[in-house]
N, C-alpha and C positions, 0 to 999 in steps of 0.2 A: 583424471572425470571427477566427478563423486559418484556412487552409485545410487540407485535406485532410494528416495525418501517417501516417507509416510506425507500425505500430502492431509493437509489441514484447512484445505483453502476452498473455495466455492464455483472457482473457475477450474473447467478440464484443463488439462494437461496437455500443450501442444507435443505430438507424433516427435519421435525422435528426428526425423525426418525433417522439421521445421526449430529445430533448437540452431540454426546456424542462417542465414539470411532468406528471408523469408518473398520471393520479388512478385511485384503486386503482378493481376491478372493484365490480359492484353486481350485487344482486340472488343470492348469496353466501351469504345468511342472516345472521351475527355479523357483523356491520359489522367485529371486529377488535377489541383495545385500542389500537390507533394512531387511533381513525377519526377524522377530523379536524384533524390533525395535517401541518402542512406543515413538511416535512424537506427540508433543504440535503444535497445530496451533493456531495461536493467532489473525488473523487479522479479520476484520469485518465480520459478520454470512453469507453476500449475498455476501460475493467474497472470500470463501474457495473453490468453488467448485473447479476451475485449481487443485490447490495447491495438495489440497487431493486425488485429482483421480490421480495425477504423483506419489505422495509419497506413497500410496494404491498399486501402479500399479509395484512399484519396494519391497513391498513385507511388508512396513511400517504397521503397523498399527497406526492410524491418531486419535488423538483426539483432537474433537473443543473444545476450549477454550474463544471465542471470550472478547475479553477484550474491546474492542470499538462498537459502534453502528451507524451507518451514519445518521445523522437527516440534516435534512433542515436547511438554515440560520439563526443563531437569530433574522435577522429584515424580516425570512417570506419571502424574498427574494427579496424585496425591491428594493434592491443595481444594483442586478444582471438584474433584469426585463427594470431599466432603462437603465442601458445599454446597454442591448440587442435592447432598441428601438431608440436608436444611431452611431448603429453601424459603421454608416458610418464615422463619426468621428473617426476610430481609423486605424492607418497602422497598427496596428500586436493584436494577441489575441495572450496570452501565457494562456496555459492550463499546471497545472503541475500535475495532476491526473486523470486518466478516473470516477473516481466521480464526477471531476470539468465538465468534460466534459457532464457528463450525465445530468446536474442540467443545463449548459449551454442549449442545444439543447433540453432542453424540454420545453424551454421560448423562442424558435422559432419556430415557429408555420411552416412558408414554409420550411426548414432548411436548406438555402440559403443567403449566405455570399453577402456583397455590393461588386463590384468588387473593385478588390485592396489591396483587404483587406489579409493581409500573415499572417500562421498561425506556432505558434512552440509550440512543445512538447517535453516533460520531458524525454521522455522514449517512449521505446517501445510498452507497452501495454496500456500508453494515444493517442500513433499515433493510433493504431489498432482502439482505441474507436471513434478518429475524424473521419479516414479512411470509417468507417461502416458506419455512418451518411455519406456520400457522398466527403467531401473536402478533399483536399491533405492536409499531413503536408508540407510547406516550407521550415525548422529546426528543428532537434532534434541534441542534444548535442551528441559529441561521449558516453558522458557517461552519464548516468542517473542519478543525482543531478543537482538540484539548482545551485552551483558553475558554474559546467561546464555549464550550461546553459546561463547563468551571463554573464561567462568569453570569450562565441568561441560567441555569440547573435552576428547578421551579424551588420556592424556598419553599422549609420548614425541614424538618427534623426526622430522625427515624437511619436506619443500617442499610448500606451501600453494598450492595457486590460488584467490585468494579474487576470484570474478567479481561487479562492481559497479557501484554507478552513478555517475556523476560525479561526485557530491553527495555522496557514503554519507561515514558517521560513522571517524572511524579507531578508535573502540571495538574492531571485530572486528581489523583489523588489526595493532594497536597490543597487545591482550590476548593473542592467538596465541601472536606474538614474544614477550611477557613469559613464555610457559610454554616456552620453548626453540626453537620451531617457523619456517622459514624461509616467510617470508610474499612471496608473489608477489600483489597486487594489481593488478587489470586493470579498466579501465573497460568495463561490454558497453553503455550506455547512458545517458543524462540527460536530465534533465527540465529544460521551460523554460515561462516562462510562457503560458498560455490566455487573452487577453485577450476576456469575452465584449463583447455589444453593450448595446443599449438596453432590448432586451427581457429577456435574462437578468438583467441588473440588477433591473429591474421586479419581475422574479419571485421574485429572494432578497428584496426590500425587504416580502413576502407572510410570511415565515417566522416559525417558531417556532419552530423546531429545525435544528442543522444536526450533522452528523456529519465529523470529523478521519479523516484514517485515514494519518495520517504527519505528523511535522515539517513535508513541504516543499507541506501542503497548509492549514496553518496559515499561514507565512509566505507561500504564495500567495493565498492569501483576504485576509490585513490589507492586501497588497499592489495587488491587483485592486479589491479592494471598498471596504475601510477599515474601521477597526474598529466605524463607528457600522453595520452594517449585517451585525455579527453577532447572531441570534435569540439571544431568552430563553434556551433547553436550548444548551447546549454539550455534545457526547459523543463521547469521544478512544476510541482503537484500542488504547491501552496508556501507560505512563507517561510515555514517551521523547515523545510528544506531548502527555500533559499534559502534561510541564517546559516544552515550547516553548508553548503554551499558556498556562501561566500566567506565564512569563516575558514572555509581549507586555502583559500586565493581561486577563487573559481569566478571568472565572466558569467554571472546567470544570464541566458539573451531574452529568456521571457516568463515569467509564474502564471501558472494558471487563475483565474479570478474565481470561478471554482470549482474545489477542490477534489473533481471525479474523471473517472477518464476523460467524458464528453470537455471538461475545462483544459483539461492538459492535450488535448487533439488540437485545442482551439487557440493553449498556448504556439503547438508548433507552426503551426498556419500562419499564427502574430509575427512568430518569429522568421520564419521566411522571407514573406512579404517584407520584413525588416532591414534583411540580409546578414542575419546575426547581430552579435557583439561583440567580437574582437573574439580571440582567443580565446575558448573556456579554460585554458590548464592557466594562464595568468590575469593576474590586473592591468 
């Protein structure tokens, strides 16, 4: 098990006692549509709170199995700090995750942006993270994926500061550049493997379902646990994550139509109502 890490997420970490299975509460009447289901949550530990709570409230037993951890950028933040020091040079700031929002505003002491700088967010969770810190979001795409952000971005020219992870796909940067914008992409954080202990591995082996919240959680889970540990029901937060899972040979039972926690939970309910879609580990 790795030691404590620096949190760049906007969701508070679960206490250590919740790093294994989180049992659904008892004595609340209706056991919920997910009663008895043991479901693995793979996102970084400090980001699991909302999803774990939602699943547990529906009766599921949540098995915390983070396969990635959020760490400071590989350049120790020098690139982001340099960009923050000259924000007036940019016309737009584009955020692709709540982690990027946290990293950015941690380097903006007064949390005030220069007049005229507009903000774009890839999805609802990122938007909430921004607006909770004061600024309004000027643009959010109709679908919470990078492709939609690039395709629907407001017409115009100028400089864009793209705040993203070290491992981010190039689709946003390339898509905006293709629209005539000049893009300065900066690394705000990086995702690294989270290595579980024997107890965590045993817990995962008892699960009937798994939630993947990004492509990195798919590849991370397969690297850390192996395809033989993928449960019967595989649920994905969106089409990019689903494509990564399918390219790895997994059968995805359901993909969230709205690419956030609410949509993911609904997709879990749908997959369970269908009875899954065959063993996740093989086509």
